[in-house]
Structure formats: structure tokens, C-alpha cells
FIKOLZA-1660 file (N, C-alpha, C; in steps of 0.1 Angstrom, whole numbers, plus 5000, padded with zeros to 4 digits):
% residues 177
   i   px   py   pz ch aa at
   1 3104 7818 5182  A  M  N
   1 3101 7813 5195  A  M CA
   1 3113 7806 5201  A  M  C
   2 3120 7798 5193  A  N  N
   2 3132 7791 5198  A  N CA
   2 3143 7800 5202  A  N  C
   3 3144 7811 5194  A  R  N
   3 3154 7821 5197  A  R CA
   3 3151 7828 5211  A  R  C
   4 3139 7830 5214  A  I  N
   4 3135 7836 5227  A  I CA
   4 3139 7827 5238  A  I  C
   5 3135 7814 5237  A  V  N
   5 3138 7804 5247  A  V CA
   5 3154 7803 5249  A  V  C
   6 3161 7803 5238  A  L  N
   6 3176 7803 5239  A  L CA
   6 3181 7815 5246  A  L  C
   7 3176 7827 5242  A  L  N
   7 3180 7839 5248  A  L CA
   7 3178 7839 5263  A  L  C
   8 3166 7835 5267  A  I  N
   8 3162 7834 5281  A  I CA
   8 3172 7825 5289  A  I  C
   9 3174 7813 5283  A  A  N
   9 3184 7804 5289  A  A CA
   9 3197 7809 5291  A  A  C
  10 3202 7817 5281  A  M  N
  10 3215 7823 5282  A  M CA
  10 3216 7834 5292  A  M  C
  11 3205 7842 5293  A  L  N
  11 3205 7852 5303  A  L CA
  11 3204 7847 5317  A  L  C
  12 3198 7835 5319  A  M  N
  12 3197 7829 5332  A  M CA
  12 3210 7824 5337  A  M  C
  13 3219 7820 5328  A  T  N
  13 3232 7815 5333  A  T CA
  13 3242 7827 5334  A  T  C
  14 3240 7838 5328  A  V  N
  14 3249 7850 5330  A  V CA
  14 3247 7855 5344  A  V  C
  15 3258 7858 5351  A  G  N
  15 3257 7863 5365  A  G CA
  15 3258 7852 5375  A  G  C
  16 3256 7839 5371  A  Q  N
  16 3258 7828 5380  A  Q CA
  16 3273 7826 5382  A  Q  C
  17 3279 7826 5394  A  P  N
  17 3293 7824 5395  A  P CA
  17 3297 7810 5391  A  P  C
  18 3310 7809 5386  A  A  N
  18 3315 7797 5381  A  A CA
  18 3316 7786 5392  A  A  C
  19 3318 7791 5404  A  F  N
  19 3320 7781 5415  A  F CA
  19 3307 7774 5419  A  F  C
  20 3295 7780 5415  A  A  N
  20 3282 7774 5418  A  A CA
  20 3281 7761 5410  A  A  C
  21 3289 7758 5400  A  Q  N
  21 3288 7746 5393  A  Q CA
  21 3296 7735 5399  A  Q  C
  22 3304 7738 5409  A  K  N
  22 3312 7727 5416  A  K CA
  22 3306 7724 5429  A  K  C
  23 3299 7713 5431  A  P  N
  23 3293 7710 5444  A  P CA
  23 3304 7704 5454  A  P  C
  24 3316 7702 5450  A  E  N
  24 3326 7696 5458  A  E CA
  24 3330 7705 5470  A  E  C
  25 3333 7698 5481  A  K  N
  25 3338 7705 5493  A  K CA
  25 3353 7709 5492  A  K  C
  26 3357 7721 5495  A  P  N
  26 3371 7723 5495  A  P CA
  26 3379 7715 5506  A  P  C
  27 3391 7713 5503  A  E  N
  27 3400 7706 5512  A  E CA
  27 3403 7714 5524  A  E  C
  28 3403 7709 5536  A  A  N
  28 3406 7717 5548  A  A CA
  28 3421 7718 5549  A  A  C
  29 3426 7730 5555  A  P  N
  29 3440 7731 5556  A  P CA
  29 3446 7721 5566  A  P  C
  30 3459 7718 5564  A  Q  N
  30 3466 7709 5573  A  Q CA
  30 3472 7717 5584  A  Q  C
  31 3476 7710 5595  A  L  N
  31 3482 7716 5606  A  L CA
  31 3496 7710 5609  A  L  C
  32 3505 7718 5613  A  E  N
  32 3519 7713 5617  A  E CA
  32 3521 7717 5632  A  E  C
  33 3524 7707 5640  A  F  N
  33 3526 7710 5655  A  F CA
  33 3539 7719 5656  A  F  C
  34 3537 7730 5664  A  V  N
  34 3549 7739 5666  A  V CA
  34 3555 7737 5680  A  V  C
  35 3547 7738 5690  A  C  N
  35 3552 7736 5704  A  C CA
  35 3541 7735 5714  A  C  C
  36 3545 7731 5726  A  E  N
  36 3537 7732 5738  A  E CA
  36 3543 7742 5747  A  E  C
  37 3534 7751 5752  A  L  N
  37 3538 7761 5762  A  L CA
  37 3532 7757 5775  A  L  C
  38 3540 7758 5785  A  R  N
  38 3535 7756 5799  A  R CA
  38 3537 7769 5806  A  R  C
  39 3526 7777 5806  A  V  N
  39 3527 7791 5811  A  V CA
  39 3522 7792 5826  A  V  C
  40 3531 7796 5834  A  K  N
  40 3528 7798 5849  A  K CA
  40 3521 7811 5851  A  K  C
  41 3510 7810 5859  A  I  N
  41 3502 7822 5861  A  I CA
  41 3501 7825 5876  A  I  C
  42 3499 7838 5880  A  D  N
  42 3497 7842 5894  A  D CA
  42 3482 7844 5896  A  D  C
  43 3479 7848 5908  A  K  N
  43 3465 7851 5912  A  K CA
  43 3460 7863 5904  A  K  C
  44 3447 7862 5900  A  A  N
  44 3441 7872 5892  A  A CA
  44 3439 7885 5899  A  A  C
  45 3440 7896 5892  A  Y  N
  45 3435 7909 5897  A  Y CA
  45 3421 7911 5892  A  Y  C
  46 3412 7912 5900  A  V  N
  46 3398 7914 5895  A  V CA
  46 3394 7929 5896  A  V  C
  47 3392 7935 5884  A  V  N
  47 3388 7949 5883  A  V CA
  47 3373 7950 5887  A  V  C
  48 3365 7940 5883  A  G  N
  48 3351 7940 5886  A  G CA
  48 3343 7942 5874  A  G  C
  49 3330 7944 5876  A  E  N
  49 3321 7946 5865  A  E CA
  49 3323 7960 5858  A  E  C
  50 3325 7959 5845  A  T  N
  50 3327 7970 5836  A  T CA
  50 3315 7970 5826  A  T  C
  51 3315 7981 5817  A  P  N
  51 3304 7980 5807  A  P CA
  51 3305 7968 5797  A  P  C
  52 3317 7962 5797  A  H  N
  52 3319 7951 5787  A  H CA
  52 3317 7937 5794  A  H  C
  53 3317 7937 5807  A  G  N
  53 3316 7925 5815  A  G CA
  53 3326 7925 5827  A  G  C
  54 3328 7913 5833  A  L  N
  54 3337 7912 5844  A  L CA
  54 3351 7913 5839  A  L  C
  55 3359 7922 5843  A  R  N
  55 3373 7924 5839  A  R CA
  55 3382 7918 5849  A  R  C
  56 3392 7910 5844  A  R  N
  56 3402 7905 5853  A  R CA
  56 3415 7904 5845  A  R  C
  57 3426 7904 5853  A  I  N
  57 3439 7904 5847  A  I CA
  57 3447 7893 5854  A  I  C
  58 3452 7884 5846  A  I  N
  58 3460 7873 5852  A  I CA
  58 3475 7874 5848  A  I  C
  59 3483 7877 5858  A  P  N
  59 3498 7878 5855  A  P CA
  59 3504 7865 5850  A  P  C
  60 3513 7867 5840  A  I  N
  60 3521 7856 5835  A  I CA
  60 3535 7857 5841  A  I  C
  61 3539 7847 5849  A  V  N
  61 3551 7848 5857  A  V CA
  61 3562 7839 5853  A  V  C
  62 3561 7832 5842  A  G  N
  62 3572 7823 5837  A  G CA
  62 3566 7811 5830  A  G  C
  63 3575 7801 5829  A  G  N
  63 3571 7789 5822  A  G CA
  63 3581 7784 5812  A  G  C
  64 3577 7774 5805  A  T  N
  64 3586 7768 5795  A  T CA
  64 3579 7765 5782  A  T  C
  65 3586 7763 5771  A  F  N
  65 3580 7758 5759  A  F CA
  65 3590 7749 5752  A  F  C
  66 3584 7740 5744  A  A  N
  66 3593 7731 5736  A  A CA
  66 3585 7725 5724  A  A  C
  67 3592 7724 5713  A  G  N
  67 3586 7718 5701  A  G CA
  67 3598 7714 5692  A  G  C
  68 3594 7709 5680  A  P  N
  68 3605 7704 5671  A  P CA
  68 3614 7714 5666  A  P  C
  69 3610 7727 5665  A  K  N
  69 3619 7738 5660  A  K CA
  69 3623 7748 5670  A  K  C
  70 3618 7748 5682  A  L  N
  70 3621 7758 5692  A  L CA
  70 3619 7753 5706  A  L  C
  71 3626 7759 5715  A  K  N
  71 3626 7755 5729  A  K CA
  71 3631 7766 5738  A  K  C
  72 3626 7768 5750  A  G  N
  72 3630 7779 5758  A  G CA
  72 3621 7781 5770  A  G  C
  73 3621 7794 5775  A  N  N
  73 3614 7798 5786  A  N CA
  73 3604 7809 5783  A  N  C
  74 3593 7809 5791  A  I  N
  74 3583 7820 5791  A  I CA
  74 3589 7830 5801  A  I  C
  75 3589 7843 5797  A  L  N
  75 3595 7853 5805  A  L CA
  75 3584 7859 5814  A  L  C
  76 3588 7863 5826  A  N  N
  76 3579 7870 5836  A  N CA
  76 3576 7883 5830  A  N  C
  77 3564 7888 5833  A  G  N
  77 3560 7902 5829  A  G CA
  77 3549 7903 5820  A  G  C
  78 3543 7892 5815  A  G  N
  78 3531 7893 5806  A  G CA
  78 3519 7892 5814  A  G  C
  79 3507 7892 5807  A  A  N
  79 3494 7891 5814  A  A CA
  79 3484 7887 5804  A  A  C
  80 3473 7881 5810  A  D  N
  80 3461 7878 5802  A  D CA
  80 3450 7887 5807  A  D  C
  81 3446 7896 5798  A  W  N
  81 3435 7906 5801  A  W CA
  81 3422 7899 5796  A  W  C
  82 3413 7896 5806  A  Q  N
  82 3401 7889 5803  A  Q CA
  82 3389 7897 5805  A  Q  C
  83 3379 7894 5797  A  I  N
  83 3365 7899 5800  A  I CA
  83 3356 7887 5800  A  I  C
  84 3349 7886 5811  A  V  N
  84 3339 7875 5812  A  V CA
  84 3325 7881 5809  A  V  C
  85 3320 7877 5797  A  R  N
  85 3307 7882 5793  A  R CA
  85 3295 7878 5801  A  R  C
  86 3284 7884 5799  A  K  N
  86 3272 7881 5806  A  K CA
  86 3268 7867 5804  A  K  C
  87 3271 7861 5793  A  D  N
  87 3268 7847 5790  A  D CA
  87 3278 7837 5796  A  D  C
  88 3288 7842 5803  A  G  N
  88 3298 7834 5810  A  G CA
  88 3310 7831 5802  A  G  C
  89 3310 7834 5789  A  V  N
  89 3322 7831 5781  A  V CA
  89 3333 7841 5784  A  V  C
  90 3345 7836 5786  A  A  N
  90 3357 7844 5789  A  A CA
  90 3364 7847 5775  A  A  C
  91 3365 7860 5772  A  E  N
  91 3373 7865 5761  A  E CA
  91 3387 7868 5766  A  E  C
  92 3397 7861 5760  A  L  N
  92 3410 7862 5765  A  L CA
  92 3419 7870 5755  A  L  C
  93 3428 7878 5760  A  E  N
  93 3438 7885 5752  A  E CA
  93 3451 7885 5761  A  E  C
  94 3460 7876 5758  A  A  N
  94 3473 7875 5765  A  A CA
  94 3484 7881 5757  A  A  C
  95 3493 7889 5764  A  H  N
  95 3505 7895 5758  A  H CA
  95 3516 7890 5766  A  H  C
  96 3526 7884 5760  A  Y  N
  96 3538 7879 5768  A  Y CA
  96 3549 7876 5758  A  Y  C
  97 3560 7872 5764  A  Q  N
  97 3572 7869 5756  A  Q CA
  97 3579 7856 5760  A  Q  C
  98 3585 7850 5750  A  M  N
  98 3593 7838 5753  A  M CA
  98 3607 7840 5748  A  M  C
  99 3616 7833 5755  A  K  N
  99 3630 7834 5751  A  K CA
  99 3635 7820 5747  A  K  C
 100 3640 7819 5735  A  T  N
 100 3645 7806 5730  A  T CA
 100 3658 7802 5737  A  T  C
 101 3661 7789 5737  A  D  N
 101 3674 7785 5743  A  D CA
 101 3686 7791 5737  A  D  C
 102 3685 7796 5724  A  D  N
 102 3696 7803 5718  A  D CA
 102 3695 7819 5720  A  D  C
 103 3687 7823 5729  A  G  N
 103 3687 7837 5733  A  G CA
 103 3678 7847 5725  A  G  C
 104 3669 7842 5717  A  V  N
 104 3660 7850 5709  A  V CA
 104 3647 7853 5716  A  V  C
 105 3643 7865 5717  A  I  N
 105 3631 7869 5724  A  I CA
 105 3620 7870 5713  A  I  C
 106 3609 7863 5715  A  I  N
 106 3597 7863 5706  A  I CA
 106 3585 7868 5714  A  I  C
 107 3578 7878 5708  A  Y  N
 107 3566 7884 5714  A  Y CA
 107 3554 7875 5710  A  Y  C
 108 3544 7874 5719  A  I  N
 108 3532 7866 5716  A  I CA
 108 3520 7875 5720  A  I  C
 109 3510 7875 5711  A  K  N
 109 3497 7881 5714  A  K CA
 109 3487 7869 5711  A  K  C
 110 3480 7865 5721  A  N  N
 110 3472 7853 5720  A  N CA
 110 3457 7857 5723  A  N  C
 111 3448 7856 5714  A  T  N
 111 3434 7859 5716  A  T CA
 111 3425 7847 5714  A  T  C
 112 3416 7846 5723  A  G  N
 112 3407 7834 5722  A  G CA
 112 3395 7834 5731  A  G  C
 113 3389 7822 5733  A  L  N
 113 3377 7821 5741  A  L CA
 113 3378 7808 5750  A  L  C
 114 3372 7810 5762  A  R  N
 114 3370 7798 5770  A  R CA
 114 3355 7797 5773  A  R  C
 115 3349 7787 5769  A  V  N
 115 3335 7785 5770  A  V CA
 115 3332 7773 5779  A  V  C
 116 3325 7776 5790  A  A  N
 116 3322 7765 5800  A  A CA
 116 3309 7768 5806  A  A  C
 117 3303 7757 5811  A  T  N
 117 3290 7759 5819  A  T CA
 117 3293 7767 5831  A  T  C
 118 3283 7773 5837  A  P  N
 118 3286 7781 5850  A  P CA
 118 3292 7773 5861  A  P  C
 119 3288 7760 5861  A  E  N
 119 3294 7751 5872  A  E CA
 119 3309 7749 5869  A  E  C
 120 3312 7746 5857  A  V  N
 120 3327 7743 5853  A  V CA
 120 3335 7756 5855  A  V  C
 121 3329 7767 5851  A  A  N
 121 3337 7780 5852  A  A CA
 121 3339 7783 5867  A  A  C
 122 3330 7780 5876  A  A  N
 122 3331 7782 5890  A  A CA
 122 3342 7773 5896  A  A  C
 123 3343 7761 5891  A  R  N
 123 3354 7751 5896  A  R CA
 123 3367 7757 5891  A  R  C
 124 3368 7761 5879  A  I  N
 124 3381 7767 5874  A  I CA
 124 3385 7779 5882  A  I  C
 125 3375 7788 5885  A  G  N
 125 3377 7800 5893  A  G CA
 125 3382 7797 5907  A  G  C
 126 3377 7786 5913  A  R  N
 126 3382 7782 5926  A  R CA
 126 3395 7775 5926  A  R  C
 127 3401 7773 5914  A  G  N
 127 3414 7767 5914  A  G CA
 127 3414 7752 5914  A  G  C
 128 3402 7746 5912  A  E  N
 128 3401 7731 5911  A  E CA
 128 3406 7726 5898  A  E  C
 129 3412 7714 5898  A  P  N
 129 3416 7708 5885  A  P CA
 129 3403 7704 5877  A  P  C
 130 3402 7708 5865  A  V  N
 130 3391 7705 5856  A  V CA
 130 3396 7699 5843  A  V  C
 131 3391 7688 5839  A  S  N
 131 3395 7682 5826  A  S CA
 131 3392 7691 5815  A  S  C
 132 3401 7692 5805  A  S  N
 132 3399 7701 5793  A  S CA
 132 3387 7696 5785  A  S  C
 133 3383 7684 5787  A  S  N
 133 3371 7679 5779  A  S CA
 133 3358 7685 5784  A  S  C
 134 3358 7692 5795  A  E  N
 134 3346 7698 5801  A  E CA
 134 3344 7712 5797  A  E  C
 135 3353 7718 5789  A  Y  N
 135 3351 7731 5784  A  Y CA
 135 3358 7733 5770  A  Y  C
 136 3355 7744 5763  A  Y  N
 136 3361 7747 5750  A  Y CA
 136 3371 7759 5753  A  Y  C
 137 3383 7757 5749  A  F  N
 137 3394 7767 5751  A  F CA
 137 3403 7767 5739  A  F  C
 138 3400 7777 5730  A  R  N
 138 3408 7778 5718  A  R CA
 138 3412 7792 5716  A  R  C
 139 3423 7794 5709  A  A  N
 139 3429 7807 5706  A  A CA
 139 3437 7807 5694  A  A  C
 140 3441 7820 5690  A  A  N
 140 3449 7822 5678  A  A CA
 140 3461 7830 5682  A  A  C
 141 3472 7824 5685  A  P  N
 141 3484 7832 5688  A  P CA
 141 3490 7839 5676  A  P  C
 142 3496 7851 5678  A  K  N
 142 3503 7858 5667  A  K CA
 142 3517 7860 5673  A  K  C
 143 3527 7856 5665  A  F  N
 143 3541 7858 5670  A  F CA
 143 3548 7869 5663  A  F  C
 144 3557 7876 5670  A  E  N
 144 3566 7886 5664  A  E CA
 144 3580 7882 5668  A  E  C
 145 3588 7878 5658  A  A  N
 145 3602 7874 5660  A  A CA
 145 3611 7883 5652  A  A  C
 146 3623 7885 5656  A  P  N
 146 3633 7893 5648  A  P CA
 146 3638 7885 5636  A  P  C
 147 3644 7892 5627  A  A  N
 147 3650 7885 5615  A  A CA
 147 3659 7874 5620  A  A  C
 148 3659 7864 5612  A  G  N
 148 3668 7852 5615  A  G CA
 148 3661 7839 5616  A  G  C
 149 3666 7831 5625  A  K  N
 149 3661 7817 5626  A  K CA
 149 3646 7815 5628  A  K  C
 150 3639 7825 5635  A  Y  N
 150 3625 7823 5638  A  Y CA
 150 3616 7832 5631  A  Y  C
 151 3621 7839 5621  A  E  N
 151 3612 7849 5614  A  E CA
 151 3601 7842 5606  A  E  C
 152 3602 7829 5604  A  W  N
 152 3591 7822 5598  A  W CA
 152 3578 7823 5606  A  W  C
 153 3579 7826 5619  A  M  N
 153 3568 7827 5628  A  M CA
 153 3560 7840 5625  A  M  C
 154 3566 7850 5618  A  N  N
 154 3559 7862 5615  A  N CA
 154 3549 7861 5603  A  N  C
 155 3551 7850 5595  A  N  N
 155 3544 7849 5583  A  N CA
 155 3535 7837 5582  A  N  C
 156 3529 7834 5593  A  A  N
 156 3520 7822 5593  A  A CA
 156 3508 7825 5602  A  A  C
 157 3498 7817 5601  A  I  N
 157 3486 7817 5610  A  I CA
 157 3488 7805 5619  A  I  C
 158 3485 7807 5632  A  F  N
 158 3486 7797 5642  A  F CA
 158 3473 7795 5649  A  F  C
 159 3470 7783 5654  A  I  N
 159 3459 7781 5663  A  I CA
 159 3464 7773 5675  A  I  C
 160 3456 7773 5685  A  C  N
 160 3460 7765 5697  A  C CA
 160 3448 7760 5705  A  C  C
 161 3451 7750 5712  A  T  N
 161 3442 7745 5723  A  T CA
 161 3448 7748 5736  A  T  C
 162 3440 7750 5746  A  A  N
 162 3446 7753 5759  A  A CA
 162 3438 7746 5770  A  A  C
 163 3446 7744 5781  A  E  N
 163 3440 7737 5793  A  E CA
 163 3444 7745 5805  A  E  C
 164 3434 7749 5813  A  R  N
 164 3436 7758 5825  A  R CA
 164 3438 7749 5837  A  R  C
 165 3449 7750 5843  A  N  N
 165 3452 7744 5856  A  N CA
 165 3452 7754 5867  A  N  C
 166 3452 7750 5880  A  P  N
 166 3452 7760 5890  A  P CA
 166 3463 7770 5890  A  P  C
 167 3475 7767 5886  A  D  N
 167 3486 7777 5886  A  D CA
 167 3493 7778 5872  A  D  C
 168 3487 7773 5862  A  S  N
 168 3493 7773 5849  A  S CA
 168 3483 7771 5838  A  S  C
 169 3487 7774 5825  A  V  N
 169 3479 7771 5813  A  V CA
 169 3488 7763 5804  A  V  C
 170 3483 7752 5799  A  I  N
 170 3491 7744 5789  A  I CA
 170 3485 7747 5776  A  I  C
 171 3493 7752 5767  A  I  N
 171 3489 7756 5753  A  I CA
 171 3496 7748 5743  A  I  C
 172 3489 7741 5734  A  N  N
 172 3495 7734 5723  A  N CA
 172 3492 7742 5710  A  N  C
 173 3503 7745 5703  A  V  N
 173 3502 7754 5691  A  V CA
 173 3505 7747 5678  A  V  C
 174 3497 7750 5668  A  W  N
 174 3499 7744 5654  A  W CA
 174 3499 7755 5644  A  W  C
 175 3508 7754 5634  A  K  N
 175 3508 7763 5623  A  K CA
 175 3498 7758 5613  A  K  C
 176 3490 7767 5607  A  V  N
 176 3481 7763 5596  A  V CA
 176 3488 7763 5583  A  V  C
 177 3489 7752 5576  A  L  N
 177 3496 7750 5564  A  L CA
 177 3487 7754 5552  A  L  C
% end
């Protein structure tokens, strides 16, 4: 009988993952500030309602960026392709480029969400200044840099917070360590 109880106890522990025995919470990744981008935008092109939601395109016409390891200008010619879903959430996908003070061009693809109440979204849409504490605006930029001084940007995950102003977006970028 004792052998059967022992066998059952052994079988019950087989197949249980080793991590199930550790109730500790894993440590969260650290963040390192990379830069602040001040992206100038132009008036939106509104395509209208599509099968995916309200489509609009916001031209990116310039700006600046600065941080501990890089500094320069946002180049004219990018855009933010947005879908505003039926629930009012804006899905953002911006493609643009920045040029460092030492002449290196870095491509950026930034995808994210802006979540706001209908009232706050309407105020933003009218070009009114709205505090960033009134809405959620987060994204994950991906950088493409040529070999050299900035190639470290190709091999990391980044996150950012953003603040929409009437004629610009302020984006603060962190590298996930």
C-alpha cells in the first residue's frame, strides 16, 4: 500500500513545470532614456470610413530630437497612418526619418495606441491643447540605422510616451534594458 501511495505522489509531481515551485515575481526590465522627439505635423488627410474604421493620414513635416547619445532633425516626408476604431481608439503607424547632427539618416517605424474618451478625442481633433494626463498615448518605435555609431539602435526594443499638441507630437523614447 505504501508503494502505491509513493507511486501516486511521484506521478502527480511529474509533468509539473519547475517554475511552478517558485512563487516569486520576476524582476521588471529597466529603461534607459534615449531622446525626446518634437515632431511637427500638418493638417490630416481624412480618407473617411473604411472597413477597418476611420482612416486618416497625418503628414510629418519636420522637427527636432535630442538625447544623451544623439541629436538632430526630423526630416520632412513621413506620415502617421491612423485608423480610428469603432470604440474610438486610434491605432497609429508612423513612418519617418531623422537626421543626426553628424549627418546619419535613421529610419523610424512607430506603432502605438492613443486611447481617449470621446470628449477628449474631440478636443484633440479640434486642435485644442489637451493635457497628456487625460489620455493614454504609448507606442513602440523601431529604428533602422546604418553600420557605425548608431547601429546599436537596430538591436534593441524601445518604448515611448507621446503627447499630442495642435501642430506637433512630443515623443519620449526609452530603450528597454
